[in-house]
C-alpha positions as CSV (number, residue, x, y, z in Angstrom):
1,M,153.5,84.9,79.9
2,S,150.2,83.1,80.6
3,E,150.0,84.7,84.1
4,A,150.3,88.1,82.5
5,I,147.5,87.3,80.1
6,D,145.3,86.0,82.9
7,D,146.0,89.3,84.9
8,Y,145.0,91.3,81.8
9,R,141.8,89.4,81.3
10,K,140.9,89.8,85.0
11,Q,141.5,93.5,84.8
12,E,139.5,93.7,81.6
13,L,136.6,91.8,83.2
14,K,136.7,94.0,86.2
15,T,136.6,97.1,84.1
16,E,133.6,95.7,82.2
17,L,131.7,94.8,85.4
18,D,132.4,98.2,86.9
19,A,130.8,99.7,83.8
20,V,127.8,97.4,84.2
21,H,127.4,98.3,87.9
22,K,127.6,102.0,87.1
23,E,124.9,101.5,84.4
24,A,122.7,99.5,86.8
25,L,122.8,102.1,89.6
26,K,122.1,104.9,87.1
27,R,119.2,103.1,85.6
28,F,117.8,102.1,89.0
29,A,117.9,105.7,90.2
30,A,116.1,106.9,87.1
31,T,113.4,104.2,87.5
32,Q,112.9,105.1,91.2
33,D,112.6,108.8,90.3
34,R,110.1,108.1,87.5
35,E,107.8,106.0,89.7
36,R,108.3,107.7,93.0
37,T,104.7,108.9,93.5
38,S,103.0,105.8,92.4
39,R,105.2,103.5,94.5
40,A,104.9,105.7,97.6
41,L,101.1,105.6,97.4
42,A,101.2,101.8,96.9
43,I,103.3,101.3,100.0
44,R,101.0,103.6,101.9
45,D,98.0,101.6,100.8
46,K,99.6,98.4,102.0
47,I,100.6,99.9,105.3
48,H,97.0,101.2,105.7
49,V,95.4,97.8,105.3
50,E,98.1,95.6,106.9
51,S,99.6,97.4,109.8
52,E,98.1,97.8,113.3
53,G,96.6,101.2,113.4
54,G,97.4,101.9,109.8
55,A,94.0,103.4,109.2
56,W,94.9,106.2,111.7
57,G,97.8,107.4,109.7
58,D,100.5,106.6,112.4
59,S,103.0,105.7,109.6
60,G,103.4,109.2,108.4
61,F,100.4,109.4,106.1
62,D,98.3,111.9,108.1
63,R,97.1,113.8,105.1
64,N,94.1,115.5,106.5
65,N,95.1,115.6,110.2
66,I,91.7,114.2,111.3
67,Q,93.2,113.0,114.6
68,G,93.8,116.5,115.8
69,D,97.0,118.2,117.0
70,S,99.4,115.5,118.2
71,T,101.4,118.1,120.2
72,T,98.6,118.7,122.8
73,D,99.0,117.5,126.4
74,A,95.5,116.2,126.5
75,P,95.1,112.5,127.0
76,E,94.9,110.4,123.9
77,P,91.3,109.8,122.8
78,P,90.1,106.3,122.2
79,R,91.0,105.2,118.7
80,Y,89.3,102.2,117.2
81,S,89.9,100.6,113.8
82,I,86.7,99.2,112.3
83,D,88.1,97.3,109.3
84,R,85.5,97.2,106.5
85,V,88.1,96.7,103.7
86,T,89.9,93.5,104.6
87,P,86.8,91.3,104.4
88,I,86.2,92.4,100.8
89,L,89.8,91.7,99.9
90,E,89.7,88.3,101.5
91,Q,86.5,87.4,99.8
92,A,88.1,88.3,96.4
93,L,91.1,86.2,97.3
94,S,88.9,83.3,98.2
95,D,87.1,83.5,94.9
96,Q,90.5,83.6,93.2
97,R,91.6,80.4,94.9
98,Q,88.4,78.6,93.9
99,N,88.7,79.7,90.3
100,Q,92.4,79.2,89.9
101,I,94.0,80.5,86.7
102,Q,96.1,78.2,84.5
103,I,98.4,78.8,81.6
104,Q,96.8,77.4,78.4
105,V,98.6,77.1,75.0
106,R,96.6,77.6,71.8
107,A,98.0,77.1,68.4
108,T,98.0,80.0,65.9
109,H,98.2,77.6,62.9
110,S,96.2,74.5,62.1
111,G,97.6,71.0,62.3
112,T,99.7,71.6,65.5
113,S,97.3,70.1,68.1
114,S,99.9,67.5,69.1
115,A,102.4,70.4,69.8
116,D,99.7,72.1,71.9
117,D,99.2,69.0,74.0
118,T,102.9,68.6,74.5
119,M,103.4,72.3,75.6
120,N,100.3,72.2,77.8
121,G,101.6,69.0,79.5
122,L,105.0,70.6,80.1
123,I,103.5,73.8,81.5
124,K,101.1,71.9,83.8
125,N,104.1,70.0,85.2
126,I,106.0,73.2,85.8
127,E,102.9,74.7,87.6
128,S,102.6,71.5,89.7
129,V,106.2,71.3,90.9
130,S,106.3,75.1,91.5
131,D,103.1,75.3,93.6
132,A,101.9,77.8,91.0
133,A,98.6,78.3,92.9
134,Y,100.6,80.0,95.7
135,V,102.5,82.1,93.2
136,Y,99.4,83.3,91.4
137,D,97.5,84.0,94.7
138,T,100.4,86.0,96.2
139,A,100.6,88.2,93.1
140,F,96.8,88.6,93.0
141,D,96.6,89.5,96.8
142,E,99.3,92.2,96.5
143,T,97.8,93.6,93.3
144,Q,94.5,94.1,95.1
145,K,96.0,95.8,98.1
146,C,98.5,98.2,96.5
147,G,98.3,97.7,92.7
148,Y,101.7,95.9,92.2
149,G,102.3,92.2,92.1
150,G,104.4,89.7,90.1
151,W,106.3,86.5,89.9
152,Q,109.4,85.2,88.1
153,I,110.7,82.2,86.1
154,V,113.9,80.5,87.3
155,T,115.9,77.4,86.4
156,E,117.3,75.0,89.0
157,Y,119.4,71.9,88.7
158,S,117.4,68.8,89.6
159,D,118.8,66.5,92.3
160,D,121.8,64.5,91.4
161,S,121.7,65.6,87.8
162,F,123.1,68.0,85.3
163,D,119.6,68.8,84.0
164,Q,118.0,72.1,84.7
165,E,114.3,72.4,85.4
166,I,112.0,75.4,85.0
167,R,110.3,76.8,88.2
168,M,107.9,79.6,89.0
169,R,108.7,81.7,92.1
170,P,106.7,84.5,93.8
171,I,108.1,88.1,94.0
172,K,106.8,89.4,97.4
173,D,106.3,93.1,98.1
174,A,106.5,93.9,94.4
175,A,105.7,97.5,95.1
176,S,109.2,97.8,96.6
177,S,111.0,95.0,94.9
178,L,110.0,94.7,91.2
179,W,111.0,97.4,88.8
180,F,111.0,97.7,85.1
181,G,112.6,100.2,82.7
182,P,110.5,102.3,80.3
183,S,107.9,100.2,78.6
184,D,104.7,100.6,76.5
185,L,103.2,97.2,77.1
186,Y,101.4,95.9,80.1
187,T,103.6,92.8,80.3
188,K,106.8,94.9,80.2
189,E,108.2,92.5,77.6
190,D,109.6,95.5,75.7
191,A,111.5,96.9,78.7
192,L,115.3,96.9,78.1
193,Y,116.1,96.3,81.8
194,A,114.5,95.3,85.1
195,F,115.4,94.8,88.8
196,V,114.3,92.5,91.6
197,I,115.3,93.7,95.0
198,W,115.7,91.6,98.2
199,Y,117.4,91.5,101.5
200,E,120.1,88.9,102.4
201,E,121.0,87.9,105.9
202,L,124.3,89.3,106.8
203,D,125.9,86.0,107.8
204,E,124.7,84.4,104.6
205,Y,126.0,87.3,102.5
206,K,129.5,87.1,104.1
207,A,129.6,83.3,103.5
208,Q,128.8,83.7,99.8
209,Y,130.8,86.9,99.1
210,P,133.6,87.1,101.8
211,D,135.6,89.7,99.9
212,S,132.8,92.0,99.0
213,L,131.9,95.3,100.6
214,L,128.8,95.6,102.8
215,V,127.0,98.3,100.9
216,D,123.2,98.3,100.3
217,V,121.7,98.9,96.9
218,P,120.4,102.5,97.2
219,N,116.9,102.8,98.5
220,D,116.4,106.6,98.0
221,Q,112.8,106.3,97.1
222,I,111.9,104.8,100.5
223,A,114.4,106.7,102.6
224,Q,113.6,110.2,101.3
225,L,109.9,109.8,101.8
226,G,110.3,108.3,105.3
227,L,107.7,105.6,104.5
228,I,109.3,102.8,106.5
229,S,112.1,102.9,109.1
230,A,115.0,100.8,108.1
231,D,116.3,100.4,111.7
232,W,115.0,96.9,111.9
233,S,117.5,95.7,109.2
234,E,120.5,97.7,110.2
235,G,123.5,95.5,110.8
236,E,121.6,92.3,110.1
237,Q,120.7,92.4,106.4
238,I,122.0,93.8,103.2
239,R,120.0,95.0,100.3
240,M,120.8,93.3,97.0
241,A,119.4,93.3,93.4
242,A,119.2,91.1,90.4
243,Y,119.8,93.4,87.4
244,W,118.4,92.0,84.2
245,R,119.2,93.7,80.9
246,K,118.9,93.1,77.2
247,K,122.2,93.3,75.4
248,P,121.9,94.2,71.7
249,I,123.5,91.7,69.3
250,K,123.3,90.8,65.6
251,R,122.7,87.4,64.2
252,D,122.5,85.9,60.8
253,I,119.6,83.7,59.8
254,V,118.8,81.7,56.6
255,K,115.6,80.2,55.3
256,M,115.8,76.6,54.0
257,T,113.8,75.0,51.2
258,D,111.7,73.1,53.8
259,G,110.5,76.5,55.1
260,K,112.4,76.4,58.4
261,T,114.7,79.2,59.5
262,Y,118.1,78.6,61.1
263,D,120.6,80.7,62.9
264,V,123.9,80.7,61.1
265,T,126.1,79.3,63.9
266,E,128.8,76.6,64.2
267,E,126.0,74.1,64.9
268,F,124.2,75.0,61.7
269,E,127.4,74.5,59.7
270,K,127.7,71.0,61.2
271,V,124.1,70.0,60.2
272,Q,124.1,71.7,56.8
273,D,125.7,68.7,55.1
274,E,123.1,66.4,56.7
275,L,120.3,68.7,55.4
276,K,121.8,68.6,51.9
277,E,121.7,64.8,51.9
278,K,118.0,65.1,52.6
279,G,117.6,67.6,49.7
280,I,117.2,70.6,52.0
281,T,119.3,73.6,51.0
282,I,119.2,77.3,51.5
283,A,116.2,78.8,49.7
284,V,116.7,81.5,47.0
285,D,114.6,84.4,45.8
286,G,113.5,85.1,42.2
287,K,116.9,86.4,41.4
288,G,118.7,83.3,42.6
289,K,120.0,85.1,45.7
290,E,120.1,83.1,49.0
291,L,117.5,84.0,51.6
292,R,120.0,85.1,54.2
293,R,119.9,88.3,56.3
294,T,121.2,89.9,59.5
295,V,118.7,90.7,62.3
296,D,119.0,93.0,65.3
297,T,118.0,91.2,68.5
298,Y,119.0,90.8,72.2
299,E,120.7,88.5,74.6
300,I,119.2,88.4,78.1
301,E,121.8,88.8,80.9
302,R,121.5,88.8,84.7
303,Y,123.9,90.3,87.2
304,I,123.7,90.1,91.0
305,I,124.8,93.4,92.5
306,S,125.2,95.2,95.8
307,G,125.5,98.9,96.3
308,A,129.3,98.7,95.7
309,E,129.9,96.1,93.0
310,V,128.8,93.3,90.7
311,L,128.8,90.1,92.8
312,K,127.9,87.6,90.1
313,G,127.4,87.6,86.4
314,P,126.9,87.9,83.6
315,Q,124.5,84.9,83.6
316,K,123.0,84.2,80.3
317,W,119.2,83.5,80.0
318,L,118.2,81.4,77.0
319,G,114.7,82.9,76.7
320,K,113.6,85.7,74.5
321,Y,112.3,87.9,77.3
322,I,113.3,89.0,80.7
323,P,111.7,86.2,82.9
324,L,109.8,88.6,85.2
325,V,106.0,88.7,85.0
326,P,104.3,91.8,86.5
327,E,100.7,92.2,87.5
328,Y,99.0,95.5,88.0
329,G,95.7,96.8,89.4
330,V,94.2,99.9,87.8
331,E,96.8,101.5,85.6
332,T,96.5,105.0,84.1
333,T,98.8,107.6,82.5
334,I,98.6,111.3,83.4
335,Q,100.9,113.7,81.5
336,G,103.4,111.0,80.7
337,H,103.5,109.6,84.2
338,S,102.1,106.1,84.9
339,L,100.1,105.6,88.1
340,V,99.0,102.3,89.5
341,R,96.6,101.6,92.3
342,G,94.8,98.7,93.9
343,R,91.4,98.4,95.6
344,V,92.5,100.0,98.8
345,R,93.4,103.4,97.5
346,K,89.9,104.9,97.2
347,T,88.8,103.6,100.6
348,I,91.5,105.3,102.7
349,D,89.9,108.6,103.4
350,S,86.4,107.1,104.1
351,S,87.8,104.5,106.5
352,M,89.8,107.1,108.4
353,V,86.8,109.4,108.7
354,Y,84.6,106.4,109.7
355,N,87.1,105.3,112.4
356,Y,87.3,108.8,113.7
357,A,83.6,109.2,113.9
358,I,83.0,105.9,115.7
359,S,85.9,106.6,118.1
360,G,84.4,110.0,118.8
361,A,81.0,108.5,119.5
362,V,82.5,106.0,121.9
363,K,84.4,108.8,123.7
364,Q,81.2,110.9,124.0
365,T,79.3,108.0,125.3
366,A,81.9,107.2,127.9
367,I,82.1,110.7,129.4
368,S,78.3,111.5,129.2
369,P,76.5,111.7,132.5
370,Q,73.5,109.9,131.0
371,D,72.9,107.5,128.3
372,V,73.2,108.9,124.8
373,L,70.2,108.1,122.7
374,M,71.1,106.9,119.2
375,L,68.1,106.9,116.8
376,T,67.7,106.5,113.1
377,P,65.7,109.3,111.4
378,E,62.8,106.9,111.0
379,Q,62.8,106.1,114.7
380,A,62.9,109.8,115.7
381,L,60.0,110.7,113.4
382,N,57.1,112.4,115.4
383,H,59.2,112.2,118.6
384,T,61.4,115.2,118.3
385,E,59.7,117.1,121.1
386,S,60.1,114.3,123.6
387,I,63.7,113.9,122.7
């Protein structure tokens, strides 16, 4: 009998996880489609500033064809990249490192300075053990380059203990890996779901999930646009995702005569007698009715998924919000579509034209039978006939 019940529970759990996986893929596809243009431009910006020859549009971003017809049999002209953007980005990053940001707690009510000091001390310890400076700098650097950055909060067991500690971890390549559901707030705290994408080494994946299928989380947004070839990862890595979602729940709360609010749970029922001994009871309104009500709220859950199934979860998160912190560059909305950019976006055309002009001048100098005179307008003044 017990074996039959266990089989039923396993089947029920599988059915529930299949529904969650279907929901996750549907939501991820909708998120990719909604942000397709902005993310594609962000990836282009990063390739432009980071890859060798990116300023020449070799990665499929030749919008204005300033290089000429690539089908010609003529020898390739010299192509030089004069990088005038990276020094500006690196100077800004250097300033960021020298003026490091820190989390600071300030009370909204008087008389809580001791609580402020306690919270600030705890947060400073978390920042210290997490190497928060690296976390902040990584997000800032990516935000400059492509407009998308971010980091996450995790919990880890400390060594030889059952205690969990809070840590901060970077989210690298946020333009491709950090996604949020529809949201009106900059912090995305009102988003009902979010995704963090990463690649797992194939051997490690098989060791952790030996019975699972080797199916990537869909990457339609990248594949359809042809932004980056995926050949380098084929057969060696698998694309996975952490799917965070808010699960709607209801909970009962009561207000006590000492002004505190408690959730009506089994734990509250246990301490209620102790509170009565101290003269603390449930408060009542003017009509003698207990101050008790039901509120709509959420539970935070995380699932680890592949393209074929839920690999792990649900894992409950005790916080109030999804523990993913985004950073954005310049954000604007046009006809209901959100667009995000960094500092590189507006420099792309000018840097491509500049590199083309310099390379053309070098080519002309190299094939010229005589030295080419290069003068400023001031130098050429009153000497035009002799030139």
